[in-house]
N, CA, C and O atoms as a Tripos MOL2 file, in Angstrom:
@<TRIPOS>MOLECULE
protein
  268   267    67     0     0
PROTEIN
NO_CHARGES

@<TRIPOS>ATOM
      1 N          -0.0490   16.8150    5.8990 N.3       1 MET1
      2 CA          1.8040   17.0730    6.2570 C.3       1 MET1
      3 C           2.2420   15.0350    5.1410 C.2       1 MET1
      4 O           2.0980   13.8130    5.0960 O.2       1 MET1
      5 N           2.6330   15.9030    4.7260 N.am      2 THR2
      6 CA          3.3100   14.4210    3.4000 C.3       2 THR2
      7 C           4.6910   13.5140    4.4050 C.2       2 THR2
      8 O           5.4070   13.6860    5.3920 O.2       2 THR2
      9 N           4.4560   12.6850    3.5210 N.am      3 LEU3
     10 CA          5.9090   11.6150    4.3860 C.3       3 LEU3
     11 C           6.9720   12.1850    4.8830 C.2       3 LEU3
     12 O           7.4950   12.0730    5.9920 O.2       3 LEU3
     13 N           7.4430   13.2510    3.3110 N.am      4 ARG4
     14 CA          8.6700   13.9340    3.3390 C.3       4 ARG4
     15 C           8.8430   14.9080    4.7180 C.2       4 ARG4
     16 O           9.7650   15.0800    5.5150 O.2       4 ARG4
     17 N           7.3690   15.4950    4.5710 N.am      5 GLU5
     18 CA          7.5490   17.1240    5.4590 C.3       5 GLU5
     19 C           8.1390   16.2070    7.1030 C.2       5 GLU5
     20 O           9.0590   16.5330    7.8530 O.2       5 GLU5
     21 N           7.1880   15.0260    7.2030 N.am      6 LYS6
     22 CA          7.7880   14.6450    8.3430 C.3       6 LYS6
     23 C           8.7140   14.1340    8.7680 C.2       6 LYS6
     24 O           8.9760   14.0790    9.9690 O.2       6 LYS6
     25 N           9.5490   13.5500    7.6520 N.am      7 HIS7
     26 CA         10.1580   12.9390    7.7360 C.3       7 HIS7
     27 C          11.3820   13.6990    7.9580 C.2       7 HIS7
     28 O          12.4830   13.2210    8.2300 O.2       7 HIS7
     29 N          11.0110   15.2260    7.7810 N.am      8 GLN8
     30 CA         11.9000   16.4910    7.5120 C.3       8 GLN8
     31 C          11.5480   17.2620    9.0240 C.2       8 GLN8
     32 O          12.3290   17.8590    9.7650 O.2       8 GLN8
     33 N          10.2560   17.0460    9.1660 N.am      9 LYS9
     34 CA         10.8500   17.3820   10.9750 C.3       9 LYS9
     35 C          11.3930   16.9090   12.5860 C.2       9 LYS9
     36 O          11.6920   17.2700   13.7240 O.2       9 LYS9
     37 N          11.2240   15.7220   11.5550 N.am     10 GLY10
     38 CA         12.1230   14.2470   12.8570 C.3      10 GLY10
     39 C          10.4000   13.4110   12.8830 C.2      10 GLY10
     40 O          10.3460   12.2790   13.3620 O.2      10 GLY10
     41 N           9.7720   13.7300   12.6220 N.am     11 LYS11
     42 CA          8.5360   12.7260   12.9640 C.3      11 LYS11
     43 C           8.5630   11.4780   13.0680 C.2      11 LYS11
     44 O           9.0680   10.8420   12.1430 O.2      11 LYS11
     45 N           8.1340   10.9200   13.9900 N.am     12 PHE12
     46 CA          7.7060    9.7120   14.1310 C.3      12 PHE12
     47 C           6.5120    9.2830   12.2010 C.2      12 PHE12
     48 O           5.5140    9.8180   11.7180 O.2      12 PHE12
     49 N           7.3860    8.1310   11.7640 N.am     13 THR13
     50 CA          5.8410    8.0090   11.0320 C.3      13 THR13
     51 C           5.7470    6.3700   10.9180 C.2      13 THR13
     52 O           6.6760    5.6640   11.3100 O.2      13 THR13
     53 N           4.3650    5.7490   10.2630 N.am     14 ILE14
     54 CA          4.5830    4.4580   10.2930 C.3      14 ILE14
     55 C           3.8880    4.3180    9.1650 C.2      14 ILE14
     56 O           2.9440    4.9510    8.6920 O.2      14 ILE14
     57 N           4.6500    3.1600    8.7150 N.am     15 THR15
     58 CA          4.5190    2.4060    6.7290 C.3      15 THR15
     59 C           4.2930    1.6720    6.7830 C.2      15 THR15
     60 O           4.7100    1.2440    7.8590 O.2      15 THR15
     61 N           3.4230    0.4610    5.9260 N.am     16 VAL16
     62 CA          2.4280   -0.8680    5.8610 C.3      16 VAL16
     63 C           3.1500   -1.1850    4.7150 C.2      16 VAL16
     64 O           3.3200   -0.3090    3.8670 O.2      16 VAL16
     65 N           3.7310   -2.6290    4.5170 N.am     17 GLU17
     66 CA          3.4990   -2.9320    2.9120 C.3      17 GLU17
     67 C           2.3590   -3.8960    2.5170 C.2      17 GLU17
     68 O           1.6740   -4.4990    3.3440 O.2      17 GLU17
     69 N           2.2430   -3.9720    1.3960 N.am     18 LEU18
     70 CA          1.2940   -5.0950    1.1200 C.3      18 LEU18
     71 C           1.5900   -5.3630    0.0050 C.2      18 LEU18
     72 O           2.1080   -4.5790   -0.7900 O.2      18 LEU18
     73 N           1.1470   -7.1140   -0.3140 N.am     19 ASP19
     74 CA          1.5090   -7.5460   -1.6830 C.3      19 ASP19
     75 C           0.3240   -7.5130   -2.3040 C.2      19 ASP19
     76 O          -0.7790   -7.5470   -1.7580 O.2      19 ASP19
     77 N           0.5610   -7.4450   -3.4560 N.am     20 PRO20
     78 CA         -0.4890   -7.1600   -4.5010 C.3      20 PRO20
     79 C          -1.3220   -8.5670   -4.5850 C.2      20 PRO20
     80 O          -0.6820   -9.4850   -4.0730 O.2      20 PRO20
     81 N          -2.4850   -8.9230   -5.0620 N.am     21 PRO21
     82 CA         -2.9450   -9.7730   -5.0320 C.3      21 PRO21
     83 C          -2.9110  -10.6010   -5.9330 C.2      21 PRO21
     84 O          -2.9410  -10.1980   -7.0950 O.2      21 PRO21
     85 N          -2.8240  -12.2860   -5.5870 N.am     22 LYS22
     86 CA         -2.3200  -13.6240   -6.7520 C.3      22 LYS22
     87 C          -3.8610  -13.2070   -7.6310 C.2      22 LYS22
     88 O          -3.6150  -12.2550   -8.3720 O.2      22 LYS22
     89 N          -4.7410  -13.4690   -7.6990 N.am     23 SER23
     90 CA         -5.4540  -13.2430   -8.5360 C.3      23 SER23
     91 C          -5.7560  -11.7780   -8.9430 C.2      23 SER23
     92 O          -5.2180  -10.8290   -8.3730 O.2      23 SER23
     93 N          -7.1810  -11.5630  -10.5720 N.am     24 SER24
     94 CA         -7.7440  -10.4430  -10.7030 C.3      24 SER24
     95 C          -8.4180   -9.7720   -9.2990 C.2      24 SER24
     96 O          -8.4190   -8.5740   -9.0180 O.2      24 SER24
     97 N          -8.9960  -10.8880   -8.4920 N.am     25 SER25
     98 CA        -10.0680  -10.2960   -7.4440 C.3      25 SER25
     99 C          -9.5130   -9.7320   -6.0150 C.2      25 SER25
    100 O          -9.0120  -10.4920   -5.1860 O.2      25 SER25
    101 N          -9.6700   -8.1260   -5.7770 N.am     26 ALA26
    102 CA         -8.2280   -7.7250   -4.9950 C.3      26 ALA26
    103 C          -8.8310   -7.5120   -3.8670 C.2      26 ALA26
    104 O          -8.0770   -7.2490   -2.9300 O.2      26 ALA26
    105 N         -10.1040   -7.5420   -3.6160 N.am     27 GLN27
    106 CA        -10.7580   -7.0630   -2.4860 C.3      27 GLN27
    107 C         -10.3600   -7.8110   -0.9760 C.2      27 GLN27
    108 O         -10.6690   -7.2220    0.0600 O.2      27 GLN27
    109 N          -9.9060   -8.6690   -0.9410 N.am     28 LYS28
    110 CA         -9.0670   -8.8580    0.3530 C.3      28 LYS28
    111 C          -8.2270   -7.9950    0.5320 C.2      28 LYS28
    112 O          -7.9630   -7.6200    1.6740 O.2      28 LYS28
    113 N          -7.6370   -7.5010   -0.5200 N.am     29 VAL29
    114 CA         -6.5230   -6.4420    0.0530 C.3      29 VAL29
    115 C          -7.0830   -5.2660    0.4190 C.2      29 VAL29
    116 O          -6.6780   -4.6000    1.3710 O.2      29 VAL29
    117 N          -8.4760   -4.8130   -0.6530 N.am     30 PHE30
    118 CA         -8.6280   -3.4480   -0.4270 C.3      30 PHE30
    119 C          -9.3490   -3.3970    0.3990 C.2      30 PHE30
    120 O          -9.9020   -2.3150    0.5930 O.2      30 PHE30
    121 N          -9.7390   -4.7820    1.4410 N.am     31 ASP31
    122 CA        -10.0430   -4.2680    2.7220 C.3      31 ASP31
    123 C          -9.1420   -3.7390    3.3900 C.2      31 ASP31
    124 O          -9.1490   -2.6050    3.8680 O.2      31 ASP31
    125 N          -8.0650   -4.7850    3.4760 N.am     32 GLN32
    126 CA         -7.0650   -4.4950    4.2370 C.3      32 GLN32
    127 C          -6.2210   -3.0330    4.3120 C.2      32 GLN32
    128 O          -5.5830   -2.6010    5.2710 O.2      32 GLN32
    129 N          -6.3920   -2.5110    3.1990 N.am     33 ALA33
    130 CA         -5.6540   -0.9890    2.9280 C.3      33 ALA33
    131 C          -7.2810   -0.2910    3.8340 C.2      33 ALA33
    132 O          -7.1690   -0.1630    5.0530 O.2      33 ALA33
    133 N          -8.0250   -0.0770    3.4860 N.am     34 ALA34
    134 CA         -9.5940    0.5550    3.7700 C.3      34 ALA34
    135 C          -9.2130   -0.0010    5.5800 C.2      34 ALA34
    136 O          -9.2310    1.0640    6.1970 O.2      34 ALA34
    137 N          -9.0180   -0.7160    6.2200 N.am     35 ARG35
    138 CA         -9.0720   -0.5120    7.8320 C.3      35 ARG35
    139 C          -7.4410   -0.3700    8.0420 C.2      35 ARG35
    140 O          -6.9350   -0.8240    9.0680 O.2      35 ARG35
    141 N          -6.4990    0.3830    6.8640 N.am     36 LEU36
    142 CA         -4.9430    1.2220    7.6610 C.3      36 LEU36
    143 C          -5.2280    2.5210    7.5840 C.2      36 LEU36
    144 O          -4.4220    3.3320    8.0410 O.2      36 LEU36
    145 N          -6.3850    2.9260    7.0130 N.am     37 LYS37
    146 CA         -6.9460    4.3000    6.3380 C.3      37 LYS37
    147 C          -6.7200    5.0100    7.2790 C.2      37 LYS37
    148 O          -7.4680    4.6520    8.1890 O.2      37 LYS37
    149 N          -5.6970    6.3620    7.7860 N.am     38 GLY38
    150 CA         -5.7880    6.7890    9.1730 C.3      38 GLY38
    151 C          -4.9080    6.6680   10.5200 C.2      38 GLY38
    152 O          -4.6950    7.3130   11.5460 O.2      38 GLY38
    153 N          -4.4780    5.3090    9.8310 N.am     39 LYS39
    154 CA         -3.4110    4.5590   11.0330 C.3      39 LYS39
    155 C          -2.5060    4.7760   10.2360 C.2      39 LYS39
    156 O          -1.7180    3.8670   10.4990 O.2      39 LYS39
    157 N          -2.0280    5.4160    9.3580 N.am     40 VAL40
    158 CA         -0.2060    4.8900    8.7870 C.3      40 VAL40
    159 C           0.0220    6.2940    7.9520 C.2      40 VAL40
    160 O          -0.7740    7.1810    7.6420 O.2      40 VAL40
    161 N           0.7230    6.2130    7.8330 N.am     41 ASP41
    162 CA          1.6420    7.4880    7.1130 C.3      41 ASP41
    163 C           1.7320    7.1210    5.4430 C.2      41 ASP41
    164 O           1.7590    8.0730    4.6630 O.2      41 ASP41
    165 N           1.7710    5.9470    4.9930 N.am     42 ALA42
    166 CA          2.1820    5.1080    3.7050 C.3      42 ALA42
    167 C           1.7170    4.0720    4.0330 C.2      42 ALA42
    168 O           1.4600    3.5740    5.1290 O.2      42 ALA42
    169 N           1.5670    3.6110    2.5840 N.am     43 ILE43
    170 CA          1.7660    1.8900    1.8870 C.3      43 ILE43
    171 C           2.1430    2.0980    0.8110 C.2      43 ILE43
    172 O           1.8550    2.7830   -0.1710 O.2      43 ILE43
    173 N           3.3990    0.8440    1.3880 N.am     44 ASN44
    174 CA          3.7180    0.2120    0.1790 C.3      44 ASN44
    175 C           3.6250   -1.0110   -0.6780 C.2      44 ASN44
    176 O           3.6170   -2.0910   -0.0870 O.2      44 ASN44
    177 N           3.5440   -1.0030   -2.1250 N.am     45 ILE45
    178 CA          3.1670   -2.1610   -2.5490 C.3      45 ILE45
    179 C           3.9560   -2.4290   -3.1280 C.2      45 ILE45
    180 O           4.4700   -1.7910   -4.0470 O.2      45 ILE45
    181 N           4.3840   -4.0240   -2.4750 N.am     46 ALA46
    182 CA          5.4600   -4.9220   -3.3650 C.3      46 ALA46
    183 C           5.1830   -5.1430   -4.7560 C.2      46 ALA46
    184 O           4.1560   -5.2390   -5.4280 O.2      46 ALA46
    185 N           6.6590   -5.2020   -5.0240 N.am     47 ASP47
    186 CA          6.7050   -5.7340   -6.7030 C.3      47 ASP47
    187 C           6.9920   -7.3550   -6.6690 C.2      47 ASP47
    188 O           7.8440   -7.8680   -5.9440 O.2      47 ASP47
    189 N           6.2940   -7.9440   -7.4090 N.am     48 SER48
    190 CA          6.4820   -9.7030   -6.9590 C.3      48 SER48
    191 C           7.3450  -10.1490   -6.2070 C.2      48 SER48
    192 O           8.4080  -10.7300   -6.4260 O.2      48 SER48
    193 N           6.5360   -9.6710   -4.7770 N.am     49 PRO49
    194 CA          7.0500  -10.7220   -3.6720 C.3      49 PRO49
    195 C           7.5200  -11.9030   -3.7990 C.2      49 PRO49
    196 O           7.2320  -12.6300   -4.7500 O.2      49 PRO49
    197 N           8.3790  -12.2610   -2.7580 N.am     50 MET50
    198 CA          9.1390  -13.6940   -2.9590 C.3      50 MET50
    199 C           9.1530  -14.5680   -5.0330 C.2      50 MET50
    200 O           9.1260  -15.7750   -5.2740 O.2      50 MET50
    201 N           9.2020  -13.3800   -6.1250 N.am     51 SER51
    202 CA          9.6460  -14.1820   -7.5530 C.3      51 SER51
    203 C           8.3220  -14.7170   -7.9270 C.2      51 SER51
    204 O           8.2150  -15.5400   -8.8350 O.2      51 SER51
    205 N           6.8760  -14.0900   -6.9710 N.am     52 LYS52
    206 CA          5.6550  -14.8180   -7.6360 C.3      52 LYS52
    207 C           4.8000  -13.9660   -8.3280 C.2      52 LYS52
    208 O           4.6860  -12.7970   -7.9580 O.2      52 LYS52
    209 N           4.0700  -14.4800   -9.4640 N.am     53 MET53
    210 CA          3.1500  -13.4010  -10.4300 C.3      53 MET53
    211 C           2.1840  -12.9370   -9.8770 C.2      53 MET53
    212 O           1.3850  -13.8670   -9.7710 O.2      53 MET53
    213 N           1.6150  -11.7200   -9.3000 N.am     54 ARG54
    214 CA          1.0970  -11.0970   -9.1780 C.3      54 ARG54
    215 C           0.1480   -9.9530  -10.1680 C.2      54 ARG54
    216 O           0.3800   -9.6470  -11.3380 O.2      54 ARG54
    217 N          -1.0100   -9.4360   -9.2520 N.am     55 MET55
    218 CA         -1.2980   -8.0110   -9.8820 C.3      55 MET55
    219 C          -0.3810   -7.1270  -10.0270 C.2      55 MET55
    220 O           0.3710   -6.9800   -9.0640 O.2      55 MET55
    221 N          -0.2510   -6.6400  -10.7240 N.am     56 SER56
    222 CA          0.4390   -5.7340  -11.0920 C.3      56 SER56
    223 C           0.8970   -4.2670  -10.4290 C.2      56 SER56
    224 O           0.5170   -3.2710  -11.0450 O.2      56 SER56
    225 N           1.6220   -4.0850   -9.3160 N.am     57 PRO57
    226 CA          1.4550   -3.0030   -8.7740 C.3      57 PRO57
    227 C           1.1940   -2.0900   -8.7400 C.2      57 PRO57
    228 O           0.7150   -1.6010   -7.7170 O.2      57 PRO57
    229 N           1.4060   -1.3320   -9.9780 N.am     58 ILE58
    230 CA          0.7920   -0.0560  -10.6170 C.3      58 ILE58
    231 C          -0.8940   -0.1290  -10.9140 C.2      58 ILE58
    232 O          -1.7240    0.7400  -10.6470 O.2      58 ILE58
    233 N          -1.0110   -0.8330  -11.2540 N.am     59 SER59
    234 CA         -2.5480   -1.2240  -11.4560 C.3      59 SER59
    235 C          -3.3530   -1.1300   -9.9590 C.2      59 SER59
    236 O          -4.2510   -0.3530   -9.6340 O.2      59 SER59
    237 N          -2.7290   -2.1620   -9.2010 N.am     60 PHE60
    238 CA         -3.3490   -2.5860   -7.8730 C.3      60 PHE60
    239 C          -3.4040   -0.7200   -7.1990 C.2      60 PHE60
    240 O          -4.5260   -0.2440   -7.0310 O.2      60 PHE60
    241 N          -2.0870    0.2170   -6.8570 N.am     61 ILE61
    242 CA         -2.2360    1.2820   -6.1850 C.3      61 ILE61
    243 C          -3.1260    2.0310   -7.5280 C.2      61 ILE61
    244 O          -4.0700    2.4300   -6.8460 O.2      61 ILE61
    245 N          -3.3410    2.3170   -8.4080 N.am     62 LEU62
    246 CA         -4.2060    3.1190   -8.9140 C.3      62 LEU62
    247 C          -5.8250    2.6090   -8.2470 C.2      62 LEU62
    248 O          -6.8310    3.3140   -8.1660 O.2      62 LEU62
    249 N          -5.6800    1.3130   -7.8700 N.am     63 PHE63
    250 CA         -7.0550    1.2050   -7.3810 C.3      63 PHE63
    251 C          -7.6400    1.1690   -6.1790 C.2      63 PHE63
    252 O          -8.8030    1.1720   -5.7750 O.2      63 PHE63
    253 N          -6.2870    1.1240   -5.5690 N.am     64 VAL64
    254 CA         -6.7490    1.6030   -3.4500 C.3      64 VAL64
    255 C          -6.6690    3.2550   -3.9710 C.2      64 VAL64
    256 O          -7.5850    3.9850   -3.5930 O.2      64 VAL64
    257 N          -5.8160    3.7150   -4.6460 N.am     65 THR65
    258 CA         -6.4030    5.3030   -4.0460 C.3      65 THR65
    259 C          -7.2100    5.7520   -5.4650 C.2      65 THR65
    260 O          -6.7250    6.5110   -6.3050 O.2      65 THR65
    261 N          -8.4030    5.1890   -5.5420 N.am     66 THR66
    262 CA         -9.2080    5.6380   -6.0370 C.3      66 THR66
    263 C         -10.7580    5.4280   -5.0650 C.2      66 THR66
    264 O         -11.7780    6.1140   -5.0010 O.2      66 THR66
    265 N         -10.4520    4.4870   -4.5710 N.am     67 GLN67
    266 CA        -11.5230    3.4850   -3.8060 C.3      67 GLN67
    267 C         -11.7340    4.5640   -2.6480 C.2      67 GLN67
    268 O         -12.5030    4.3280   -1.7170 O.2      67 GLN67
@<TRIPOS>BOND
     1     1     2 1
     2     2     3 1
     3     3     4 2
     4     3     5 am
     5     5     6 1
     6     6     7 1
     7     7     8 2
     8     7     9 am
     9     9    10 1
    10    10    11 1
    11    11    12 2
    12    11    13 am
    13    13    14 1
    14    14    15 1
    15    15    16 2
    16    15    17 am
    17    17    18 1
    18    18    19 1
    19    19    20 2
    20    19    21 am
    21    21    22 1
    22    22    23 1
    23    23    24 2
    24    23    25 am
    25    25    26 1
    26    26    27 1
    27    27    28 2
    28    27    29 am
    29    29    30 1
    30    30    31 1
    31    31    32 2
    32    31    33 am
    33    33    34 1
    34    34    35 1
    35    35    36 2
    36    35    37 am
    37    37    38 1
    38    38    39 1
    39    39    40 2
    40    39    41 am
    41    41    42 1
    42    42    43 1
    43    43    44 2
    44    43    45 am
    45    45    46 1
    46    46    47 1
    47    47    48 2
    48    47    49 am
    49    49    50 1
    50    50    51 1
    51    51    52 2
    52    51    53 am
    53    53    54 1
    54    54    55 1
    55    55    56 2
    56    55    57 am
    57    57    58 1
    58    58    59 1
    59    59    60 2
    60    59    61 am
    61    61    62 1
    62    62    63 1
    63    63    64 2
    64    63    65 am
    65    65    66 1
    66    66    67 1
    67    67    68 2
    68    67    69 am
    69    69    70 1
    70    70    71 1
    71    71    72 2
    72    71    73 am
    73    73    74 1
    74    74    75 1
    75    75    76 2
    76    75    77 am
    77    77    78 1
    78    78    79 1
    79    79    80 2
    80    79    81 am
    81    81    82 1
    82    82    83 1
    83    83    84 2
    84    83    85 am
    85    85    86 1
    86    86    87 1
    87    87    88 2
    88    87    89 am
    89    89    90 1
    90    90    91 1
    91    91    92 2
    92    91    93 am
    93    93    94 1
    94    94    95 1
    95    95    96 2
    96    95    97 am
    97    97    98 1
    98    98    99 1
    99    99   100 2
   100    99   101 am
   101   101   102 1
   102   102   103 1
   103   103   104 2
   104   103   105 am
   105   105   106 1
   106   106   107 1
   107   107   108 2
   108   107   109 am
   109   109   110 1
   110   110   111 1
   111   111   112 2
   112   111   113 am
   113   113   114 1
   114   114   115 1
   115   115   116 2
   116   115   117 am
   117   117   118 1
   118   118   119 1
   119   119   120 2
   120   119   121 am
   121   121   122 1
   122   122   123 1
   123   123   124 2
   124   123   125 am
   125   125   126 1
   126   126   127 1
   127   127   128 2
   128   127   129 am
   129   129   130 1
   130   130   131 1
   131   131   132 2
   132   131   133 am
   133   133   134 1
   134   134   135 1
   135   135   136 2
   136   135   137 am
   137   137   138 1
   138   138   139 1
   139   139   140 2
   140   139   141 am
   141   141   142 1
   142   142   143 1
   143   143   144 2
   144   143   145 am
   145   145   146 1
   146   146   147 1
   147   147   148 2
   148   147   149 am
   149   149   150 1
   150   150   151 1
   151   151   152 2
   152   151   153 am
   153   153   154 1
   154   154   155 1
   155   155   156 2
   156   155   157 am
   157   157   158 1
   158   158   159 1
   159   159   160 2
   160   159   161 am
   161   161   162 1
   162   162   163 1
   163   163   164 2
   164   163   165 am
   165   165   166 1
   166   166   167 1
   167   167   168 2
   168   167   169 am
   169   169   170 1
   170   170   171 1
   171   171   172 2
   172   171   173 am
   173   173   174 1
   174   174   175 1
   175   175   176 2
   176   175   177 am
   177   177   178 1
   178   178   179 1
   179   179   180 2
   180   179   181 am
   181   181   182 1
   182   182   183 1
   183   183   184 2
   184   183   185 am
   185   185   186 1
   186   186   187 1
   187   187   188 2
   188   187   189 am
   189   189   190 1
   190   190   191 1
   191   191   192 2
   192   191   193 am
   193   193   194 1
   194   194   195 1
   195   195   196 2
   196   195   197 am
   197   197   198 1
   198   198   199 1
   199   199   200 2
   200   199   201 am
   201   201   202 1
   202   202   203 1
   203   203   204 2
   204   203   205 am
   205   205   206 1
   206   206   207 1
   207   207   208 2
   208   207   209 am
   209   209   210 1
   210   210   211 1
   211   211   212 2
   212   211   213 am
   213   213   214 1
   214   214   215 1
   215   215   216 2
   216   215   217 am
   217   217   218 1
   218   218   219 1
   219   219   220 2
   220   219   221 am
   221   221   222 1
   222   222   223 1
   223   223   224 2
   224   223   225 am
   225   225   226 1
   226   226   227 1
   227   227   228 2
   228   227   229 am
   229   229   230 1
   230   230   231 1
   231   231   232 2
   232   231   233 am
   233   233   234 1
   234   234   235 1
   235   235   236 2
   236   235   237 am
   237   237   238 1
   238   238   239 1
   239   239   240 2
   240   239   241 am
   241   241   242 1
   242   242   243 1
   243   243   244 2
   244   243   245 am
   245   245   246 1
   246   246   247 1
   247   247   248 2
   248   247   249 am
   249   249   250 1
   250   250   251 1
   251   251   252 2
   252   251   253 am
   253   253   254 1
   254   254   255 1
   255   255   256 2
   256   255   257 am
   257   257   258 1
   258   258   259 1
   259   259   260 2
   260   259   261 am
   261   261   262 1
   262   262   263 1
   263   263   264 2
   264   263   265 am
   265   265   266 1
   266   266   267 1
   267   267   268 2
@<TRIPOS>SUBSTRUCTURE
     1 MET1         2 RESIDUE 1 A MET
     2 THR2         6 RESIDUE 1 A THR
     3 LEU3        10 RESIDUE 1 A LEU
     4 ARG4        14 RESIDUE 1 A ARG
     5 GLU5        18 RESIDUE 1 A GLU
     6 LYS6        22 RESIDUE 1 A LYS
     7 HIS7        26 RESIDUE 1 A HIS
     8 GLN8        30 RESIDUE 1 A GLN
     9 LYS9        34 RESIDUE 1 A LYS
    10 GLY10       38 RESIDUE 1 A GLY
    11 LYS11       42 RESIDUE 1 A LYS
    12 PHE12       46 RESIDUE 1 A PHE
    13 THR13       50 RESIDUE 1 A THR
    14 ILE14       54 RESIDUE 1 A ILE
    15 THR15       58 RESIDUE 1 A THR
    16 VAL16       62 RESIDUE 1 A VAL
    17 GLU17       66 RESIDUE 1 A GLU
    18 LEU18       70 RESIDUE 1 A LEU
    19 ASP19       74 RESIDUE 1 A ASP
    20 PRO20       78 RESIDUE 1 A PRO
    21 PRO21       82 RESIDUE 1 A PRO
    22 LYS22       86 RESIDUE 1 A LYS
    23 SER23       90 RESIDUE 1 A SER
    24 SER24       94 RESIDUE 1 A SER
    25 SER25       98 RESIDUE 1 A SER
    26 ALA26      102 RESIDUE 1 A ALA
    27 GLN27      106 RESIDUE 1 A GLN
    28 LYS28      110 RESIDUE 1 A LYS
    29 VAL29      114 RESIDUE 1 A VAL
    30 PHE30      118 RESIDUE 1 A PHE
    31 ASP31      122 RESIDUE 1 A ASP
    32 GLN32      126 RESIDUE 1 A GLN
    33 ALA33      130 RESIDUE 1 A ALA
    34 ALA34      134 RESIDUE 1 A ALA
    35 ARG35      138 RESIDUE 1 A ARG
    36 LEU36      142 RESIDUE 1 A LEU
    37 LYS37      146 RESIDUE 1 A LYS
    38 GLY38      150 RESIDUE 1 A GLY
    39 LYS39      154 RESIDUE 1 A LYS
    40 VAL40      158 RESIDUE 1 A VAL
    41 ASP41      162 RESIDUE 1 A ASP
    42 ALA42      166 RESIDUE 1 A ALA
    43 ILE43      170 RESIDUE 1 A ILE
    44 ASN44      174 RESIDUE 1 A ASN
    45 ILE45      178 RESIDUE 1 A ILE
    46 ALA46      182 RESIDUE 1 A ALA
    47 ASP47      186 RESIDUE 1 A ASP
    48 SER48      190 RESIDUE 1 A SER
    49 PRO49      194 RESIDUE 1 A PRO
    50 MET50      198 RESIDUE 1 A MET
    51 SER51      202 RESIDUE 1 A SER
    52 LYS52      206 RESIDUE 1 A LYS
    53 MET53      210 RESIDUE 1 A MET
    54 ARG54      214 RESIDUE 1 A ARG
    55 MET55      218 RESIDUE 1 A MET
    56 SER56      222 RESIDUE 1 A SER
    57 PRO57      226 RESIDUE 1 A PRO
    58 ILE58      230 RESIDUE 1 A ILE
    59 SER59      234 RESIDUE 1 A SER
    60 PHE60      238 RESIDUE 1 A PHE
    61 ILE61      242 RESIDUE 1 A ILE
    62 LEU62      246 RESIDUE 1 A LEU
    63 PHE63      250 RESIDUE 1 A PHE
    64 VAL64      254 RESIDUE 1 A VAL
    65 THR65      258 RESIDUE 1 A THR
    66 THR66      262 RESIDUE 1 A THR
    67 GLN67      266 RESIDUE 1 A GLN
C-alpha cells in the first residue's frame, strides 16, 4: 500500500528524514536507511540541511533505492 493510499484510508503513517552525507562516502547513511527498512512508510531526504553543501539528495536517493 502506498503512502497516499494509507493517508486516504486514514491510517497512521511513520516517516523519517535523513540528511545526505557531507562527503561522497555514504555508507553511514546507507546503514541508517537499511535499519529503517520495513519499519517506516517513507523516508524523506533533506535538501541542503542548514545550508551546508552535501551530496545531492537526488543522487543519494538513487543509491538508497537501488541497494
